[in-house]
C-alpha positions as CSV (number, residue, x, y, z in Angstrom):
1,M,97.3,18.6,102.7
2,T,94.2,20.8,103.2
3,E,90.9,18.8,103.0
4,M,88.9,19.6,99.9
5,T,85.2,19.9,99.4
6,A,84.0,17.1,97.1
7,A,83.4,18.0,93.5
8,K,80.0,17.5,91.8
9,L,79.2,16.3,88.3
10,G,77.9,19.4,86.5
11,W,77.9,18.6,82.8
12,L,78.8,16.3,80.0
13,D,80.2,17.4,76.6
14,L,81.0,15.4,73.5
15,T,83.3,17.1,71.1
16,T,83.5,15.7,67.6
17,P,84.5,16.7,64.0
18,D,80.9,16.2,62.9
19,A,78.7,17.6,65.6
20,V,75.6,17.7,63.4
21,T,75.6,14.0,62.6
22,V,76.3,13.2,66.3
23,R,73.5,15.6,67.4
24,D,71.1,13.8,65.1
25,F,72.2,10.4,66.5
26,Y,71.5,11.4,70.1
27,E,68.2,13.0,69.2
28,A,67.2,9.7,67.7
29,V,68.7,7.4,70.3
30,C,68.0,9.4,73.5
31,G,65.0,11.4,72.5
32,W,66.9,14.7,73.2
33,R,66.3,17.9,71.3
34,A,69.1,20.2,70.3
35,Q,69.2,23.8,71.4
36,P,71.7,25.7,69.2
37,H,74.5,27.6,70.9
38,D,76.1,30.4,68.8
39,M,79.8,30.0,68.6
40,G,80.4,32.8,66.1
41,D,80.7,31.1,62.7
42,Y,79.2,27.8,63.8
43,E,76.8,26.4,66.4
44,D,77.3,23.8,69.1
45,F,74.3,22.2,70.7
46,G,72.9,21.9,74.2
47,M,70.9,18.7,74.3
48,Q,67.6,18.9,76.1
49,A,65.6,16.2,77.8
50,E,61.8,16.2,77.3
51,T,61.6,18.2,80.6
52,G,63.5,21.0,78.8
53,D,66.5,20.5,81.1
54,T,69.8,20.7,79.2
55,V,71.6,17.4,80.0
56,A,74.6,17.4,77.7
57,G,76.5,19.3,75.0
58,I,77.5,18.2,71.5
59,C,80.3,20.4,70.3
60,H,82.3,20.8,67.1
61,A,86.1,20.2,67.3
62,R,86.8,23.8,66.5
63,G,87.8,26.9,68.3
64,P,88.5,26.3,71.9
65,N,87.5,22.6,71.5
66,A,89.8,21.9,68.6
67,N,92.2,19.8,70.6
68,L,89.7,17.9,72.7
69,P,89.4,14.1,72.2
70,P,86.1,12.7,70.7
71,V,84.9,11.2,74.0
72,W,82.3,12.2,76.5
73,L,83.9,14.7,78.9
74,P,82.4,15.1,82.4
75,Y,82.7,18.5,83.9
76,F,83.3,18.4,87.6
77,L,82.4,21.5,89.6
78,V,85.2,22.2,92.0
79,P,85.3,24.9,94.8
80,S,88.9,25.8,94.0
81,L,90.4,25.3,90.6
82,E,93.9,26.2,91.9
83,Q,93.7,23.6,94.7
84,S,92.4,21.0,92.4
85,L,95.1,21.6,89.8
86,A,97.8,21.3,92.4
87,S,96.3,18.0,93.4
88,V,96.2,16.8,89.8
89,R,99.9,17.5,89.5
90,A,100.8,16.0,92.9
91,S,98.7,12.9,92.2
92,G,100.2,11.8,88.9
93,G,97.7,13.5,86.6
94,R,98.3,16.0,83.8
95,V,96.9,19.5,83.2
96,V,96.1,19.4,79.4
97,E,94.8,23.0,79.1
98,E,93.7,25.8,81.3
99,R,91.1,28.4,80.1
100,P,89.4,31.4,81.5
101,H,85.7,30.9,82.3
102,P,83.9,31.2,78.9
103,D,81.2,33.5,80.3
104,G,83.7,35.7,82.2
105,D,81.9,35.2,85.5
106,G,84.1,32.7,87.3
107,R,87.7,31.6,87.8
108,G,87.9,29.2,84.8
109,L,88.2,25.7,83.8
110,A,90.9,23.1,83.0
111,V,91.0,20.0,80.9
112,I,93.0,17.3,82.8
113,S,93.9,13.7,82.4
114,D,94.1,11.2,85.3
115,P,97.0,8.8,85.7
116,A,95.2,6.3,83.4
117,G,94.9,8.9,80.6
118,A,91.1,9.5,81.0
119,H,90.2,13.2,80.4
120,C,87.7,15.4,82.3
121,V,87.2,19.1,82.9
122,L,87.5,20.8,86.2
123,W,85.3,23.9,86.4
124,Q,85.3,26.6,89.1
125,N,82.2,28.7,88.6
126,D,82.4,30.6,91.8
127,P,84.7,33.6,91.4
128,S,85.9,33.5,95.0
129,P,89.3,31.7,95.5
130,A,88.0,29.0,97.8
131,G,84.5,28.7,96.4
132,T,82.9,30.4,99.3
């Protein structure tokens, strides 16, 4: 097996049927401020810390997120989505869904579940096959 470069935690998203209520909850509990993100006929939210850094996303369970569970999903940045997905399958995990990169500037992303059933997202942002 080829040695892989370690993934980095890049992002957290929470997808829920009522993103507005959940947005308001995390504004009150964490002191975050919502930055709307246009999704066409609705808005998801980037949640910003007081520094202005976006630290998480609160998303509606609609469109591309319609089938995601209502749990915090970590996004792991991987250098090779293809290699990581092969490892998911070989290591007892499951590829739930593969998607092209939403901004069209990378190789894409995949929602996976590990052998325990926990979900996360693998995201290859670099368009080169090996992340180089």
